[in-house]
N, C-alpha and C positions, 0 to 999 in steps of 0.2 A: 504494499500500499503507501502510496505517495506523501511525503511529510509535505507538508504547506507552510510556509513562514510568510505573515504578512511583515514587509519592510517599511519604515515610515522615516525618510531621509529628511534630518531635522538640522537645517546650518545655519550657523549662527549670523555669518557674513551676510545677509540678503543685501542684495544693492537697492532695492528701494526701497526696503522695510527692513534695517538693522534689527537683529534680535527678535526675531518673526514667532520663534517655534515657543518664547516665553513670556509674550505679549498675554496679557490676560482677557478672557472674555466671559463677561459675568462672573469675575472671580476666579476662574479656572482657567490657566495656559492653555493656549492650544494645543499644544504637544498633547498636553493631556485630553484634551475634548477629544482629541482625534484618535488618540491609543485606544480611548473609551468605546468607541464607536467600532475599531478593527478589532478589538477583542470580543464582539458581540456575535461577529462572522461566524458559523456554523463548522464552516470546512476549514478555517485556519488552527494549526497547530499550536503556535508562537507569535506572537507578534513582538518585535524587535525595532528600538529605534536607532536607528544608524546615525549618527553626529560627529564633529568636529571638533565641538566642544566642550568644556568641561562643566561649563554652567547649567548646558541644558543635559548632559548625565546626570549632573546632580539633583537636577529636579525629577527625572527621571527614576532615580532612584527613592526619593521623596516619596510619590506616589506610586510604589509597587512595581512599575517596568522592567522591561529589560533592555539593554542599549548595547551598543557595541562601538567603540570608538574606531573612525576611519580617517581616512586621509584629508587633508584641508585641502588639498590641489585638486578635489574632484572639479569639475566645470558642470557636471550635472547629476540629478538625482540620479537616475539608469548607472554614472557612471561610481558612485555610491552604492548604489544596489550590487552591482557585479562584484566591489570589493567584498559584501556583505556574502554573496554564491562562491567565492572564493576560500572566505575564509570559515564556514560554514557548508561543508560539502553534503552534510546529513539532508540537506532540503535539497528535496527534487524540484517542487514548484515553487517560486517566490513571488509577490505581488507586490509592486510598487505602488504603495498607497500616498497621495502627495497629503504633505505634511501642511498644506492651507488650506484645507477642508474640514472643517472642525464638524461639518453634520452629514460627511459621508454615510449613504447608508450600507448599513452591514448586509442588507439583503442584496445590493448591487455588486458588493465584492465576491459573495458565493456566486452570483449568476456569472460575474466573471470567471472565476476559476472553473464552472462545471465544466466547460466543454475539454479544457485541459484533463480533468479528472476521469471522466469517460471516453477518452481520445487519444490516444498514446503518440497520435502520428501531429495532433495542433501544438505546435512549438509557443505560441504566443495569442494574445487574447486581450480583448477590450471590450467596453459599453459604450452604448450611443441609446438615445433618444429624440424622438421626433419633437422639432422643436415648436412648442405652442405659438409663437409669437412667431410668424414670417418674417416678420421685419427684422430680428436678431440674424437669418441669413447673409444679410448686409454687413452685419457687425464682422470686424476681422479678429475681434479678440474670440468671437465665437467659432468654434473649429468644425467645418462639416465635414461627412465622409459619405460615400456612395461604396455599394456593394452588389458584389458579384451572385449570383443564383443561389451559390452553398453559404452565403452569409460570410465572405473574406471582402475584407480592404479591399477594394481597388485603387482609392485615391483619397487622402485626405487634404483641405484646402482652406484657406480663409477666406477665399472669394466663394459666392453661392453655387454650390454644386448639388445635383445637374443644373445646367443653365434650361431653363424650360422655353422651347419654340413652341410647342404645342400644350397651353394652360390648362387645356380639359384633362392631362396626363399626372398635371400637379396632385390633384385631390387622390390619384393611384400612388404616388411615390412623392411622398413627403419627404421636406429637406429633414435629415438627420444632423445632430448636432454630437459631437463626440467629447465623451467626457475621461478625460488623462486619468485612467484607470487601466497599469498592465499589469499584466500575468504573462510569466516567461518559465519555459523549462529552466532549468540553470545550463543545460549546456547551450542553449541559444541563447541566454542573456550574457555569457560566458562572451560567445562569438558578436554578438550584437556591441557588445561593448569596445571591442576591437577593434572595428570598421571604423575607416574615415567619414569622417560629415561627407556629406553626397550633395550634389548640385543640388537635387530639390530639395533637401532639406535646408540647403543655407537660401533659398530662394524663397521660401515658406516660413522658415523660422517653426520646422516643424520634424524633432526629430524620428518619430515612426517613420517617415517617408523613407529612410536611410532603410530600415528594415524593405521594405518593398522594392526597395531600388536595387536589393540586394538578394533578393527573391526570399525573403521572408512572409509567409504568408500570416497575416491578421486575422484572427477570427472576431466576428463583431456579434456582443450578444445586444441585441435591439430589447428594449424597458419603454416602458410606458412613461414613464419620468423617473429620472436618476440624478439629475443636476442638482449640487447642492451649492451655495451661496461660497467665493472664495475670498482669502483674505489676500492682498496683494499691497495695497495700502491702507495709512489709518480711516481712511473715510469708509472704507469698509466696514469697519468694525461696528457701526450703529445698526447697518444692514443684517448683520450676521447675529447678532445679539437679538434685534426686534425678529428672526428666524426663530431663534432659539426658543424664544419667548411662546411664541403659537404653536412649536411641537413638544412644548412642554419637556426642551433639555436645558433649562437656563440653570439649573442646579448641578 
């Protein structure tokens, strides 16, 4: 049986919001809120916070979580995840749980893991949901994805994809918004992290395009709704606190 770890990359030196994992949201640090959500995922055996900073490690220890010290030189959460994979060979499947989504749905984590748990040929997976507001298709911060007939990603883009020349088709084929939660088999993750950035990746600033350009198929699990608010700047905190209260998760 596969051993599955959810890894939360938690970097103190965030360019837009330094110390982001330790910012308190309704009295609880963001890293603890993400950890609490990941711990509820039924298919996850362990949740590990991967960090480069002793201050984050200390907070994780205080709330009873598990942490792993990783290099301060990593340029992305994927690189930090790959280091965990190299240090923890007992895990067959690793989940990259974004550290800035304090309301990530545990059911979405399980849904993303399920394809790899059922089918050993699948190397990588993620999740998406139909956009409730069609105007989000034009928002470059909302990543869109199109799928093949087997539910694997054909392409991810910040532009609206597909482009509907026949508007009647739009009701049958809604825009899918991508949620940045990734699941990898260990060998796939280690291979992916060693690949150089690809041209499409650099063009769109989307790391997952490196996988597609190098022949790594990404299974996409479509859910009705799986978006959770992200904290990227201080102004996002009020929005997240309001959402927490509405979902009775503020304590």
